[in-house]
N, C-alpha and C positions, 0 to 999 in steps of 0.2 A: 767798299770791299767787305765781304762776308766774314764773320768772326768764327774762329775755331779754337776750342779748348782742348789741349793735349794733356792727358793725365797719365803719367808713368813714373814709377819710383826710381827708374834708372836714368841718371842725368844724360848719359850718352845717347839713349834712345830719344829723350825729349829734344835734345839739341839737334840730333840728326833729322828728326821729323820737322822741327822748326826751320832748319836750313832748307829742307826740300820743299816746304809748303808755304813759307812766308811771303813769297811773291804772288801767290794765288789767294791766300787768306790772311786776315789779320789774326795772328796766332797769340794765344795766352797759354802759359805753361803752369802745371801744378804737379806736385810730387806725391800728394796723398789726398785723402778725403777732405781734410780740413781746408787745404788750399783750394781744392776744387769747389767746395761750398762757397768760399769767399768770392771766387770769380763769378760763379753762377748767381750769387746774390747781388753783385755790384755791376755786372756787365750783361748786356743782351747777347747771348751766345747763340749762333745759328747752328753750329756743328760741334759735336764732341767726339773725340777719339780717346778711349780710356782702356788702360790695361786691366785685365781681370784681377791680377794679384798685385797689391800695392803695399808690400810689407805686411803690416798688421791689419790693413784695410782690405776691402773687397771692391772690385769694380762694379759689382752689382749694387752696392750701396751708393756709389757715384751715379749709376744709372737711375736708381730710385729718386735721388736728390734732383737730378735733372728733370725727371718726369713731373716733379712737384712744382717746378718753376712756372711762373706765369707765361714766360716766353720759352716754350719747351724746345730744346735743341734736338736735331736729328743725330742719333748716337750710333757709333760703331764700337764694337768690343774687340780687343786684340789680346792674344795670349799665346804663350808657348806651351800651355798645358791643356790643349783642346780635348774636349769630350763631347759626345752627343748630348749628354744631359745639360752641360753648360751652354752649348750653342742654342739648343731649343729654349732653355730657360731665359737666355738673354733676349731672344726674339719675342718670347711671350711677354717679357717685361717691357718691350717697346724698342729694343735695339733694331736698327735698320739692317745691319749686317754683322758678320762675325769673321774676323781675319786671324790667321795664325802667324806667329813669328818663326823664323826670320821674315821680316816684312819686305815685300816688293814695293818700293816707294811709288813707282808709276801706277801700280794697281791700287794702292791706297788713295792716291790723288784722284784716280778715275772713280773709285767708290764714293769718295767724299763729294765729288761733283754730282754723281747720281743721287746721292742722299739729299743734296741741296735741291735738285730737281724734284725729289719726292716731297720736300717741304712745300714747294710751290703747288704741287698737285693736291696735297692734303688741304691746303688753303682753298683751292678751287672746290674740293669736295665739300668742305664746310659751307661754302657759299651756295653750292648746289642743294645741300640739305635744307638750307633756309628757303631756297626757291621752291623746293618740292613741298615743304611744309605750307608755304603760302598757297601753292596750287591745290593742295589737299583741302585747305580751309575753304577755298572758294568753290571747289568741286564737290565737297561733301565726302561721305564715307565710301562712295563708289570708286574714288580714285586711289587705288593702291599704289599706282605709279611705280616709283623706283624701289619700293620696299621689296619687290620681287628680286631685285638684282643685288647680289651680295659681293662686295669687294671694295677695295680702296686703292688698287693698283692704277698706274698711269693709263693702261689701255682701257680699263673699265670706266675710269673717270671721263675719258674722251667719249666713250659710248654713251654715258649718261648725259653728257653735255649735248650730244647730237639728238638724243631722244627728246630732251626738253625743248630743243629748237624745232624739231619736225613734227612732234606729236599733235600739236593743235591744228595742223594743216590737213587737207583732204588728199594730198598727193600720194601716189602709189609708192610703196617702199619695198626695196629688195634687200633682204638680210642674207648675207653669205657667211660661210664659215664651216669648219669641220663638224662632223656629227658629234653631238653631245656638248656643244659650246653654249647652248642656251638661247637658240634662235627663237623658239616659241615663247620663252620667257620675255624676251624683248618685244615680241609682237603683242603680248598681253599688256606690257607696260605702255606701248604706244597707244593701245586702245584705251587703257585706264586714264591716260593723261590727255586724251583727245577731248573734243567738245561733245562727244557722244558716249561717255562711259556707261551710262545706264542702258544703252541699246545692246543688241546682241553681238557677241563675238563668236563667229562661226568658223570652225577649222576643218580643213579637208587635207588628208594625206594623199597626195596625187600618185604616190608610188604604190599604194595599196590596192588600186583599182585598175581593171582592164580599161582600154580606151573607150569602149562602148559604155561601160558602167560609169566611168569618170564623166563622160559627156552628159549622161543622164543625171548624175549626182550634182554637177555644176549648174546645169540649165533646166533640169526638170524634163518631164515627158508627158505626152498626152496618152490617154487610154488607147491601147491597140497600136502604139507607135512601133513596138517590136514584141517578139514572143515573150510572154511573161508580164507585159505591161497591162495589167488588168484594170488599172484605174489611173487617173491623172495624178501626177506627183509634182509638187513644187521643188524647184532646184535650190541649191545653196545660195546662189546670188539673190533670189527672192527672199529666202529665209533671213538673210543678213541685211535686208533693206533698212536703211537708217543707221546701220552699225558697221562692223568690220568683218571682212572675209579674209581669212588667213589660209593661203595655199602653200602647204609645206611640200618639199621635194618637187618644186616646180620644174626642175630640169628633167624630170621623168616623163612629162606629157608628150604625146605623139604629135606629129605634124598637123593632122586634121584638127585636133583639139586646140593646138596653138593658134590656128586661123580663127576659130570661133571665139577663143579667149581674147584675141587681139580686137576683134569686132566689138565684143562686150565692153572692153575697156575704152575703146575709141568712141563708141556711140552711147555708152551707158544704157544699153538695152540688151535683153537676152531673148532668145526664142527657144521654147521648149522643143525637145525632139518630137517630130511628128506635127509640128505647127509652124506656120509662117507669120504668126502674129507677134510683133515686137512688144516686149514688156519693159517699161522704164524701171530702172533700179538706181537707188542712191546708196552706193556702197563704197567704203574706203578699203582698197585692196592692199594687203601686205603679203608678200611672197618670201619664201626661204629656200635655200638650196645648199648642199655641201659640194656642189659641182662648180666648175669654172665656166659660167655661161658665156663669157667673152670668147673663151677657147672653143666652146661648142658652136658659137656663131661662125668662127673661122672654119670649123670642120663641117659647117652647113647642116648640123643636127639640131640647131635651134635658130628660130627666125630672128634676124637682126632687128626688124621693126618691133617685134614683141619685146625683145631684150631692152630696147630703149624705152618702150612704153612702161615696162616693169621697173626699170632702174632710174626712175625720176629722182628718187632719193635713195642712197645706198648706205648700208651699214655692214661692216665686216667684223664678225665676232672673233676675238683673239682666242687661240687655244690656251688651255690651262697651263701648259709648260711656259708660256710667255707672260704669265701673271701669277707666279709662284707665291708672291706675298699674300695672295688671297686664299691660299690653301687652308691656312689655320682658321680663318673666318668661316670659310665654307664648311670645313669639317665640323667645327663647333655648332654651326647652324643645323647641319644634318644630324648631329648627335642629339640635339634637343628635339628635332622633329621626330626622329624614330623612337626615342625614349617615350615620348608622349603617345605616339601611334601604337606602340606595343605595350603600353602601360607598365613601363619599367623605369627605375630610377636613372637619372642621367649620370653617366660615368665618364670620367676624363680619359683621354688617350695617354698612354705612357710616353715618355720622351723618346724611347726607341721607336715606337709606332709612329709618332708624329714625324720623327726624322726620316723614316722611310717614306712617308707620304710626301714630304718636301722634296726628296731626292728622286722619286719615281717619275717616269716620263709622261704618264697619263695619255696614252693614245686615244682613249675614249672620253677624255676631257671631263667636264663637270659631271656628266651623267655617270661615268665610271667611278668617280670619287663618291658620288651619292650612293651608288650600289655597294661600294666597298664599306662605307660607314654603316649602311643598313645591315650588311652581313655581320660586321663586328658587333653591333648592338645586339643582334639576335643570338650570336654564338657565345657571347661572353657570360660567364657565370662567376666572375671575379669583381673586385671593387674597381678595377681599371680595365680599359680595353688595350690589350697588349699586342705585340707583333703577330703572335700566332693566331689572333682572332681575325686578322685580315684575310680576305679570300686569296686563294692560290693564284688567281690571274693577276693580282697586284704584287704578291711576293715573288712569283716565278718559281719554277720547279726546283731550281738549285737552292734558293733561299729557304723554301719550305722543308726540303730534306735536311738541310743543315740545322734548321731550328729544331727539327725532331731529334736530331742527334745531339743537340746541345752544343754544337760547334760553331754556330753562326755568330759572327762578331756583332750582329744586330740583335742578339738575344736580349730578353728583358733584363733591364738593370745593368747590363754590361757596358762599360765604357770602352771607346776605341778612339784612336787618334783621328782628328778631322782630315788629316792627309789621306788616310785610307778611304774615307767617304768621298773626298775630292777625286781620287783615282777612279772610283767606280762611276762617279757622275760623268767624268770625262769620257770613259769608255762608252757609257750609254749615249752621250751626245754624238760621239763619232759613229756609233752603230746606227743611230737614228738618221744621220745625214750621209750614210753610206761612205764614211771616211772623208767627207769634204771638210777640211779643217776650217775654212772660212765660215761656212754655215754652222759648224759645231761651235766656233767661238761666239757667233751671234746668239746661238741657242743658250750658251752658258753665260752670256752677258759680259764677256771679257774680250780683250783685243786678240787678234791672231798672233801677235808677237808673244803675249802672255801665255797663250795656249801652247805655242811652240816650246816655250821654256818649261812649262809644266809637263809636256809630253816626255821630256828627258827623265822626269822623276817617276813616270808611271811604270810600275813593274809589269812584266808580261802576263802575270796571273794574279787572281785575287788572293 
């Protein structure tokens, strides 16, 4: 049974949590920082649930003590005095989650179980890091590998596991996912960790070219093959010989090009436009799309045989809203990147700005976050990047106007109750799922029953 340390200066709360959770976890109780330290020093604690205010002590000190342990527990912070500053600071210090009192015991138990699953995933992530380091050492500096992929969430760890498994093969890979989720980044990682990282990585955006131009781009053409073909041209398949060909937006190609692509994949040969001479090519093909190709097959807009040829190995990139724990890591990485790029000192985001990033729905995914951070870096003339430095497409018209009026409860340095933040997040989830409560609950990471209860507390307006 996994161990849980409950730290709260109120005996009634400690006893209630112990009674609710002791059948699931081996519970230890502490009333203050001193008792918590004793337990952490003498026992191997897997999970910790600590109050923010412990009489004369602070739950932040308990959190710091836990993080210094050899066996670091996954920690949740609870408080009746929630503020955006405290919530973000707890997460920055390493807390897995932040809950407000009065506690919903079913929700607390669910969060603890998820936190435990997070510990397992972090362990896998460490093992993956060791494996990647070994691969880099054997492959040399050419193998950037997983350095391109930023994140420690469960969905990203699963993606990295699959990349390590399939990268050394020559099999065709289909990467699916919403726009901006990082499909090309994954394609580069597959190439870097393949057996041919020193060879060419050739990318083609299939949506950017007309059918005739795309055919010529992929397979090349002979002189005089069509109007404007004044000389022979080598296609991208030939250019990528020995390396990797990445075909982005593969769902956009027309039926005629689909037939020729199928033949190229099946026979490993291409024919230039205007020629009947087959040319042998040794190419690892990776494709990507934000469309549902299986559905397109059903609608007969995409060839079934080509779909199966492309989808020998498949990866589905998670949207950013399903990996929110990666937002802080991604934001900090982009802050460093754009500070260097624009020759500016690296500035931190304020707690209010970071809280908004964590709560925002991110329809444009990682690409949208990257753009937002670049905008903030360029627009800031202060020591920190604050809420008003973020672009309007992230803040929304309403938030921007309120910030200008000084009335927005997300304004710099102003505290607000986490319940208000929760209400706004619930409304956004319902809006994003067109009012579907089951899907909204999945998006929020809570049960439908918990969402139903919380809906009774949601006021009709902000």
